[in-house]
C-alpha positions as CSV (number, residue, x, y, z in Angstrom):
1,X,102.7,11.4,66.6
2,X,102.1,10.7,70.3
3,X,105.7,11.4,71.3
4,X,107.5,14.5,72.6
5,X,107.3,16.3,69.2
6,X,103.6,17.1,69.8
7,X,102.6,20.5,71.2
8,X,100.0,20.8,73.9
9,X,97.5,22.1,71.4
10,X,98.2,19.1,69.1
11,X,97.6,16.7,72.0
12,X,94.4,18.5,73.0
13,X,93.2,18.3,69.4
14,X,94.0,14.6,69.1
15,X,92.2,13.9,72.4
16,X,89.1,15.7,71.1
17,X,89.3,13.8,67.8
18,X,89.7,10.5,69.6
19,X,86.6,11.3,71.8
20,X,84.6,12.2,68.7
21,X,85.4,8.9,67.0
22,X,84.8,6.8,70.1
23,X,81.5,8.4,71.0
24,X,80.0,8.5,67.5
25,X,76.3,7.5,67.2
26,X,75.8,4.9,64.5
27,X,72.2,5.9,63.8
28,X,73.2,9.5,63.3
29,X,76.0,8.5,60.9
30,X,73.5,6.3,59.0
31,X,70.8,9.0,58.8
32,X,73.2,11.7,57.7
33,X,74.4,9.5,54.8
34,X,71.1,8.0,53.6
35,X,71.0,10.5,50.6
36,X,73.9,8.5,49.2
37,X,71.7,5.4,48.9
38,X,68.8,7.3,47.4
39,X,71.0,9.1,44.8
40,X,72.6,5.8,43.8
41,X,69.2,4.0,43.5
42,X,67.4,6.7,41.5
43,X,70.3,7.4,39.2
44,X,70.8,3.8,38.3
45,X,67.1,3.1,38.0
46,X,66.7,5.9,35.5
47,X,69.9,5.4,33.5
48,X,69.6,1.6,33.0
49,X,67.0,1.9,30.2
50,X,69.0,4.6,28.5
51,X,72.2,2.5,28.5
52,X,70.1,-0.4,27.2
53,X,69.2,1.6,24.1
54,X,72.8,2.7,23.7
55,X,74.0,-0.9,23.9
56,X,71.5,-2.0,21.2
57,X,72.4,0.9,19.0
58,X,76.1,-0.1,19.1
59,X,75.4,-3.8,19.1
60,X,77.0,-4.3,22.5
61,X,74.7,-7.4,22.9
62,X,75.1,-10.9,24.2
63,X,74.1,-13.3,21.4
64,X,73.7,-16.7,23.0
65,X,75.8,-19.1,21.0
66,X,77.0,-21.6,23.6
67,X,75.1,-24.5,25.1
68,X,76.2,-23.5,28.6
69,X,74.4,-20.2,28.4
70,X,71.0,-20.3,30.0
71,X,69.3,-17.3,28.3
72,X,68.0,-17.9,24.8
73,X,67.5,-14.4,23.4
74,X,70.0,-11.7,22.6
75,X,70.3,-9.3,25.5
76,X,72.3,-6.0,25.6
77,X,75.2,-5.4,28.0
78,X,76.2,-2.0,29.5
79,X,74.1,-2.5,32.6
80,X,77.4,-2.2,34.4
81,X,77.8,1.3,33.1
82,X,74.5,2.4,34.7
83,X,75.5,0.8,38.0
84,X,78.9,2.6,37.7
85,X,77.4,6.0,37.0
86,X,74.9,5.6,39.9
87,X,77.7,4.5,42.2
88,X,80.0,7.3,41.1
89,X,77.5,10.1,41.4
90,X,76.5,8.8,44.9
91,X,80.1,8.7,46.1
92,X,80.8,12.2,44.7
93,X,77.7,13.5,46.6
94,X,79.1,12.0,49.8
95,X,81.9,14.5,50.0
96,X,79.6,17.5,50.8
97,X,77.8,15.3,53.2
98,X,81.1,14.5,55.0
99,X,80.5,17.7,57.2
100,X,77.7,15.8,58.9
101,X,80.1,12.9,60.0
102,X,81.9,13.0,63.3
103,X,85.2,14.8,63.4
104,X,88.0,12.3,62.6
105,X,86.0,10.3,60.0
106,X,87.8,10.0,56.6
107,X,85.9,10.5,53.4
108,X,86.0,7.7,50.8
109,X,89.7,7.9,49.6
110,X,90.0,9.3,46.1
111,X,92.0,6.3,45.0
112,X,89.0,4.1,45.7
113,X,87.0,6.2,43.3
114,X,89.8,6.2,40.7
115,X,90.0,2.4,41.2
116,X,86.2,2.1,40.4
117,X,86.8,4.1,37.2
118,X,89.8,1.9,36.2
119,X,88.0,-1.4,36.9
120,X,84.9,-0.2,35.0
121,X,86.8,0.9,32.0
122,X,88.7,-2.4,32.0
123,X,85.5,-4.4,32.0
124,X,83.9,-2.1,29.4
125,X,86.9,-2.6,27.0
126,X,86.3,-6.4,27.4
127,X,82.6,-6.0,26.7
128,X,83.2,-4.0,23.6
129,X,86.4,-5.6,22.1
130,X,86.9,-8.8,24.1
131,X,90.4,-7.7,25.1
132,X,93.3,-9.9,26.2
133,X,93.2,-11.2,29.8
134,X,96.4,-9.5,30.6
135,X,94.8,-6.1,30.1
136,X,92.0,-7.0,32.5
137,X,94.6,-8.2,35.1
138,X,96.7,-5.0,34.6
139,X,93.7,-2.8,35.2
140,X,92.8,-4.7,38.4
141,X,96.4,-4.5,39.7
142,X,96.6,-0.7,39.1
143,X,93.4,-0.3,41.1
144,X,94.9,-2.5,43.8
145,X,98.0,-0.4,43.9
146,X,95.8,2.7,44.4
147,X,94.2,1.1,47.5
148,X,97.6,0.4,49.0
149,X,98.7,4.0,48.4
150,X,95.5,5.1,50.2
151,X,96.3,2.9,53.2
152,X,93.2,0.7,52.5
153,X,93.9,-2.8,53.5
154,X,97.6,-2.3,54.3
155,X,97.2,-3.3,58.0
156,X,95.6,-6.7,57.2
157,X,99.1,-8.3,56.8
158,X,100.2,-7.0,60.2
159,X,97.0,-8.4,61.8
160,X,97.6,-11.8,60.1
161,X,101.2,-11.9,61.2
162,X,100.2,-11.1,64.8
163,X,97.6,-13.8,64.7
164,X,100.2,-16.3,63.5
165,X,102.5,-15.3,66.3
166,X,105.1,-13.8,64.0
167,X,104.6,-10.2,64.8
168,X,106.1,-7.2,63.0
169,X,108.8,-8.2,60.6
170,X,112.0,-6.0,60.9
171,X,112.9,-3.8,58.0
172,X,115.1,-5.7,55.6
173,X,118.2,-3.8,54.1
174,X,118.5,-3.9,50.3
175,X,122.1,-4.8,49.4
176,X,124.0,-2.0,47.7
177,X,121.4,0.6,48.6
178,X,120.9,2.7,51.6
179,X,117.3,1.7,51.7
180,X,115.3,-0.7,53.9
181,X,112.3,-2.7,52.7
182,X,109.2,-2.9,54.9
183,X,108.4,-6.6,54.4
184,X,105.1,-6.3,56.2
185,X,103.9,-3.6,53.8
186,X,105.0,-5.7,50.9
187,X,103.0,-8.6,52.2
188,X,100.0,-6.2,52.7
189,X,100.3,-5.1,49.1
190,X,100.3,-8.7,47.9
191,X,97.2,-9.4,50.0
192,X,95.4,-6.4,48.5
193,X,96.3,-7.6,45.0
194,X,95.1,-11.1,45.7
195,X,91.8,-9.8,47.1
196,X,91.2,-7.5,44.1
197,X,92.0,-10.1,41.5
198,X,90.1,-12.9,43.4
199,X,87.1,-10.8,44.2
200,X,86.7,-9.3,40.7
201,X,86.9,-12.7,39.0
202,X,84.8,-14.4,41.6
203,X,81.8,-12.0,41.0
204,X,82.4,-12.4,37.2
205,X,82.0,-16.2,37.5
206,X,78.6,-16.1,39.3
207,X,77.1,-13.6,36.9
208,X,75.3,-16.3,35.0
209,X,71.5,-16.0,35.7
210,X,69.1,-13.0,35.4
211,X,69.4,-11.0,38.6
212,X,71.8,-13.3,40.3
213,X,74.9,-11.2,40.9
214,X,73.1,-7.9,41.4
215,X,70.7,-9.5,44.0
216,X,73.5,-11.3,45.8
217,X,75.5,-8.1,46.0
218,X,72.5,-6.3,47.4
219,X,72.4,-8.9,50.2
220,X,76.1,-8.6,50.8
221,X,76.0,-4.8,50.8
222,X,73.3,-4.9,53.4
223,X,75.4,-7.2,55.6
224,X,78.5,-5.0,55.0
225,X,76.4,-2.0,56.1
226,X,75.1,-3.6,59.2
227,X,78.6,-4.9,60.2
228,X,80.0,-1.4,59.6
229,X,77.4,0.2,61.8
230,X,78.0,-2.4,64.5
231,X,81.8,-1.6,64.4
232,X,81.1,2.1,65.1
233,X,80.0,1.2,68.6
234,X,83.1,-0.9,69.4
235,X,86.0,1.4,68.5
236,X,88.4,1.0,71.4
237,X,91.0,3.5,72.7
238,X,93.7,1.1,71.5
239,X,92.4,1.1,68.0
240,X,92.2,4.9,68.0
241,X,95.8,5.0,69.1
242,X,96.8,2.8,66.2
243,X,94.8,5.0,63.8
244,X,96.4,8.2,65.1
245,X,99.9,6.6,64.9
246,X,99.2,5.9,61.3
247,X,98.9,9.6,60.5
248,X,101.9,11.5,59.4
249,X,101.1,14.7,61.4
250,X,98.2,16.3,63.4
251,X,97.5,18.4,60.2
252,X,97.0,15.1,58.3
253,X,94.6,13.9,61.0
254,X,92.7,17.2,60.9
255,X,92.4,17.4,57.2
256,X,91.8,13.8,56.3
257,X,90.5,12.2,59.5
258,X,91.9,9.0,61.1
259,X,89.3,6.3,60.5
260,X,87.5,4.7,57.5
261,X,84.5,4.0,59.7
262,X,82.3,6.5,57.8
263,X,83.8,5.6,54.4
264,X,82.7,1.9,54.9
265,X,79.1,3.1,55.6
266,X,79.1,5.4,52.6
267,X,80.4,2.8,50.2
268,X,78.0,0.2,51.5
269,X,75.1,2.6,51.0
270,X,76.2,3.6,47.5
271,X,76.7,0.0,46.5
272,X,73.3,-1.1,47.9
273,X,71.5,1.7,46.2
274,X,73.1,1.1,42.8
275,X,72.3,-2.6,42.6
276,X,68.8,-2.1,43.9
277,X,68.3,0.5,41.1
278,X,69.6,-2.0,38.6
279,X,67.8,-5.1,39.8
280,X,64.3,-4.3,38.5
281,X,65.8,-4.3,34.9
282,X,68.0,-7.3,35.5
283,X,65.7,-9.8,37.3
284,X,64.2,-12.6,35.2
285,X,63.3,-12.0,32.5
286,X,66.2,-9.6,32.2
287,X,66.2,-6.7,29.7
288,X,69.9,-5.9,30.2
289,X,73.0,-7.6,31.6
290,X,75.8,-6.2,33.8
291,X,78.5,-7.5,31.4
292,X,82.2,-7.7,32.6
293,X,82.0,-4.0,33.2
294,X,79.5,-4.5,36.0
295,X,80.6,-7.8,37.4
296,X,84.2,-6.6,37.9
297,X,83.0,-3.3,39.4
298,X,80.7,-5.1,41.9
299,X,83.6,-7.4,42.9
300,X,86.0,-4.5,43.4
301,X,83.6,-2.4,45.4
302,X,82.8,-5.4,47.7
303,X,86.5,-6.2,48.2
304,X,87.3,-2.5,49.1
305,X,84.7,-2.7,51.9
306,X,86.1,-6.0,53.2
307,X,89.6,-4.6,53.3
308,X,88.3,-1.5,55.1
309,X,87.0,-3.7,57.9
310,X,90.6,-4.5,58.8
311,X,92.0,-0.9,58.9
312,X,93.7,-1.5,62.3
313,X,94.7,-5.1,61.5
314,X,91.5,-6.8,62.6
315,X,92.0,-9.8,60.4
316,X,89.1,-11.6,62.1
317,X,86.7,-8.9,60.8
318,X,88.1,-9.2,57.3
319,X,87.3,-12.9,57.5
320,X,83.8,-12.0,58.7
321,X,83.6,-9.9,55.6
322,X,84.8,-12.8,53.4
323,X,82.1,-15.0,55.0
324,X,79.5,-12.4,53.9
325,X,81.2,-12.7,50.4
326,X,80.9,-16.5,50.5
327,X,78.7,-17.1,47.5
328,X,81.3,-15.8,44.9
329,X,84.1,-17.5,46.7
330,X,82.3,-20.8,47.0
331,X,81.6,-20.9,43.2
332,X,85.2,-20.0,42.4
333,X,86.6,-22.7,44.8
334,X,84.3,-25.3,43.4
335,X,85.2,-24.4,39.8
336,X,89.0,-24.6,40.5
337,X,88.8,-27.9,42.5
338,X,86.6,-29.8,40.1
339,X,88.5,-28.7,37.1
340,X,91.8,-29.6,38.8
341,X,90.4,-33.1,39.5
342,X,89.3,-33.5,35.9
343,X,92.6,-32.2,34.5
344,X,91.0,-29.4,32.7
345,X,92.4,-25.8,32.3
346,X,91.6,-23.8,35.5
347,X,89.6,-21.1,33.8
348,X,87.8,-23.1,31.0
349,X,84.1,-22.3,31.0
350,X,81.7,-25.1,31.8
351,X,78.0,-25.7,32.7
352,X,78.7,-26.9,36.3
353,X,78.7,-23.6,38.2
354,X,76.5,-23.2,41.3
355,X,73.8,-21.4,39.3
356,X,73.8,-24.2,36.6
357,X,73.4,-26.9,39.3
358,X,70.6,-25.0,41.0
359,X,68.8,-24.2,37.7
360,X,68.9,-27.9,36.8
361,X,67.8,-29.0,40.2
362,X,65.0,-26.5,40.8
363,X,63.8,-26.3,37.2
364,X,63.6,-22.5,36.7
365,X,65.8,-19.4,36.7
366,X,63.8,-17.6,39.3
367,X,63.8,-20.6,41.7
368,X,67.5,-21.0,41.4
369,X,68.2,-17.3,41.9
370,X,65.9,-17.0,44.9
371,X,67.6,-20.1,46.5
372,X,71.0,-18.6,46.1
373,X,69.7,-15.3,47.5
374,X,68.6,-17.4,50.6
375,X,72.1,-18.8,50.8
376,X,73.7,-15.3,50.6
377,X,71.4,-14.1,53.4
378,X,72.5,-17.0,55.6
379,X,76.1,-16.2,55.1
380,X,75.4,-12.5,55.5
381,X,73.8,-13.1,58.9
382,X,76.6,-15.5,59.9
383,X,79.3,-12.9,59.0
384,X,77.5,-10.1,60.9
385,X,76.8,-12.3,63.9
386,X,80.3,-13.5,64.2
387,X,81.7,-10.0,63.8
388,X,79.3,-8.6,66.4
389,X,80.0,-11.4,68.9
390,X,83.7,-11.0,68.6
391,X,83.6,-7.2,68.9
392,X,81.4,-7.5,72.0
393,X,83.7,-10.0,73.6
394,X,81.0,-12.7,73.7
395,X,83.1,-15.1,71.7
396,X,86.8,-15.4,71.0
397,X,87.8,-14.1,67.6
398,X,89.3,-17.5,66.8
399,X,85.8,-18.8,66.2
400,X,85.6,-16.6,63.1
401,X,88.8,-18.3,61.8
402,X,87.3,-21.7,62.7
403,X,84.1,-20.9,60.9
404,X,85.9,-19.6,57.8
405,X,88.1,-22.7,57.6
406,X,85.2,-25.1,58.2
407,X,83.0,-23.5,55.5
408,X,85.7,-23.7,52.8
409,X,87.0,-27.1,53.9
410,X,83.4,-28.4,53.2
411,X,83.3,-26.5,49.9
412,X,86.6,-28.1,48.9
413,X,85.3,-31.5,49.8
414,X,82.2,-30.9,47.7
415,X,84.4,-29.7,44.8
416,X,86.4,-32.9,45.0
417,X,83.3,-35.0,44.9
418,X,81.9,-33.1,41.9
419,X,85.2,-33.4,40.1
420,X,85.4,-37.1,40.6
421,X,81.8,-37.7,39.6
422,X,82.2,-35.6,36.4
423,X,85.5,-37.4,35.6
424,X,83.7,-40.8,36.1
425,X,80.8,-39.7,33.9
426,X,83.2,-38.6,31.1
427,X,85.1,-41.9,31.3
428,X,81.8,-43.9,31.2
429,X,80.7,-41.8,28.2
430,X,83.9,-42.4,26.4
431,X,83.9,-46.2,27.0
432,X,80.2,-46.4,26.0
433,X,81.0,-44.6,22.7
């Protein structure tokens, strides 16, 4: 786009567009999009009791029948549908508000909204019929493919390869065909799929106490919002050049914008408003649960924001986003490691998740949930702080990699200790019997 094929008017337009993006005021962006948060909050708050009655009428209810379940009374699902409707209406309302964003800002890509619909329907099907796991995986992969087609997260692979010193991988010819394969884009698509599958299932695993997942996501959405606003003040000319080069034509840049900076803010606001509207009904003692419908939805929305952080290949900011998302990741890593140590199937349910341990140690659901909220806040502050320091040039971006590796090395060590202790207890119990 920046070559000789551009006319003088095209170049002038792109210069104006770049100036608009570079000089955007974060507070004006936030103020113009605050209605998105309010709409998501009010819609979800009002609809949740309605969906509760619908769930009871159709017996979409969780009847506690397993010892690992902490709640003792039957509680309806479909809370996730209320969150989804609130989120959807808020995002749809953001399109008319896009006129108030700086020129060059993209709206939330349509495939992101379609992905939210697909993920929600997949979870709803499981809540109602307990569908096969392959159907859930298929729904998540289709949503991931939509993100790739919308150029959400596709540059993460290029950033990772640059950090590893590999750089751009040359196009690979396909034998027998006059076609070349873009290996970097293939790796990017795989990363997107891994993020979607991992994120959706991680949030599903921690949804085990009243108000836990919805509250943790509220904390994470706040941190995502703050980091997204910080990023608005550090968009460099080099990043703008990369964004412009990713457009197919000046018309594409004019019609669709060049950066997801505004879309990150909008999605964070919508997510925050939806979970805050649901939390009063879901906090202990909960009158309604999210169900798989809601837990998968919240995981997907969080992952989309994290992938958007790396729209120009800023892998270190994606890692900052993953640090913010640490609570679901930690619980998943602990579960995988301890089950591996014990020789149990990887996804077998048990009563040793983070929330079970906190509940047993602190003695009540509320204490456990509030303690995990506190942990989520610490990780949120750490992720935002590392992102801000790296953007401002105060610390080298390598410290984000170091922090990320250190956090999950410690988590892996704890998982090994838990697995060995539980294996020893099982062996002692068997010998005593």
